[in-house]
C-alpha positions, 0 to 999 in steps of 0.5 A: 500500500501507499501510505502517508503519515501525518506527524513524524513524532514518536508514533509516526516514525516508528509506525512509518518505519515498520510499515515500510519494513512490511513492504508498504511505501511510506511518506512522512509528513511534518511541519518541521523542516529539521525532521523532514531533512533528517528522515530523508538523510536516513536518520531518525528524529527520535531516540529508540532502540533499533529505530536508527538502523530501521529508518536508515534501511527503509530510506536506503531501499526507497520505501520511506521518505518525508515531506513538508508538502501535504498535498503531494503526500495525499495525492500519491498515497491511498491511505493517510494516517494521522499521528499528530499530538493531542497534548493536555491543556491546563484544565486536563482537556485535550488540545485538538488543534493539530488534529482538526488542522490536519483533518481539514488539510487532508480534506482540502486535498481530497476535494480534487482527488478522484480515487477513494481515500482512507484515513487511519487515525492513530492519535489518542482521542476521547470517544466521539472525537473522530465522529464529532470533529474529524469526520465533519472537518474532512467532509467540510473541506472536501465536499465529500461524504465519509463512508462513500468517498472517504473511508475513516477508521480509528487504530489506537497504538500500544507502543511503549517507549524503549520497546516500540518496535517489538511492541509493533510486531508483537501486540496483544491485538490490533484494534480497528474502529471502522465507519464501514467495511471498506475502512476496516479492510484498509486499516487491517491491511496495514498489519498483514505482516503482524501476527496478532488477533484483529478486532474490528469494532465501533469507532468509539470502542476503539477510541475508548480502549486506549484510555482504559488501558492507560488508566488501568496501567496508571492504576496498577502503578499507584496500587503497587506503590501504595501496597508497597508503602503500607507493607513497609510500614508493617515491616513486610517486604512488598516484593514477595507479596506482590510477586505472589499476587501476580502469580495468581492468574485466575483471580488477580491478573485475569478478567475476574472482577473487571467487567462493569457492574454493581458495587462490591460487597460481602464479608471479605472485600469491604472489611479487608479494604477498611482494615488495610486503610486503617493500618496505613492511617495508624502508621501515618501512611497516606494512601489516597487510592485505597482510601477512595475505594469504599467511598467509590463503592458507596457512590456506585450504590447511590447511583443505582438508587438515583436511577430508580428514583429518577423513574418517578415510580415507587412500586419496585421489584428487586431481582436478587438480594445476596451479594453474590448469585448462588449464595444466601450471604447478605452481609454487606450486600450492596443490594441490601443497601439498595433495598434499604435506601429505596424503602427509606425513600418511600418505595413499595418493595418486593424481592425475589431471591431463590437462595434467600429464605428468611427461615433458613437465615442464621448467625451473623447473616441473620443478624445483619439483615434483621438490623438492616431491614427488620421486616425482610420476611414481608418483602421476600417471595419465591414467586417471580411472577408475584414479585413483578405483579404490580411493579413498575420498575424491576431492578436486576441485581443478581439474576441467577435462576430468573426467567429471562424470557419473563423479564423481557416480556415484562419489560415491554411495558415497564422499566428494567434497570440492570445492575449486573448485565445478567443476560445480553438478551435483556439489552434492547428488550425494550426502550425502557431497559437501562444498565448502570454502566452501559 
């Protein structure tokens, strides 16, 4: 393929050199005469392991060059990649000036180009930016229509400084956010020499994944550091502790607990978070991330209460009460907290949970629910139809054993609030369906 890359910074140079290595003809475009001259001399404008040799080799064989002339670059290529910077402003928002300028620049050239052209956006952008800023800028400058005359896809990069060439050829996956099949085909074709799964998704999912990954990496660094200082204050070497944490690939370094849903609860997580934060505070160790976990969890419960109250209805059915489906453990269940809050707000509540039978509750489990909701027996029923009868809103907490078909039919005329995404069949079951995180 013939490819032009706008922005010869870190991502642009590495991507351009690697695309050229895979056989594509690449023209780099930049506003800096110095960068353009260096590249055309076979020298890399960035410092990175292996990049100097790769740039020299690709320039020597004629597959990599650079120019200041955007018009010439677009006219000579089939695909244009946008890799310009999106730096932070003082208030944390992104400076999108360069993105908008380059999009308009490319669009103006495409106005007089007869062949279809594909734009591959690689700059890091918040979800919605491609559709709301780049696509309009392209269409306004070109007078053409994206999806018909111009194809646009979003292709996030996952290149780490210091190992970017290795990361290019050994990524966890290749993400192509596409506005249409042709756009996705062109984007995927750039990586025909890379052995990795290719996921073709919506533009917004592709934009979002880069931010989620980077925030998760930042979260992991912050978490490890806070654990480290707490362990040190307790006289424990944090390295063997965290080494064991990382060895657990079933629960710790795994998909477990990483799908959006309702708040955490039970007899372990809240208690242990509070205890570790208390230990840190006792030893004068400030751990703002861990200290924020319980308030964050409480706010998520409050979010669910607000969703119900905002419906304006007060006849509510709750599907599930225990903190985890398939158990009768009510201790610190966020669903119990939700039920208590709804009752306090004047809601008429009925609850279905086949595992929770008042007569069988005992010990600390019984003590907890009787202190939280003293008249729980009056609210419980093992008949889902009976619980739904007369309700205007159903809140699905844990829906194990629930008749999904029954809930779908019921949702045709009533509001269904899903806190756990218990079944994808419920999504789209009616216009009154709403998920807490989706």
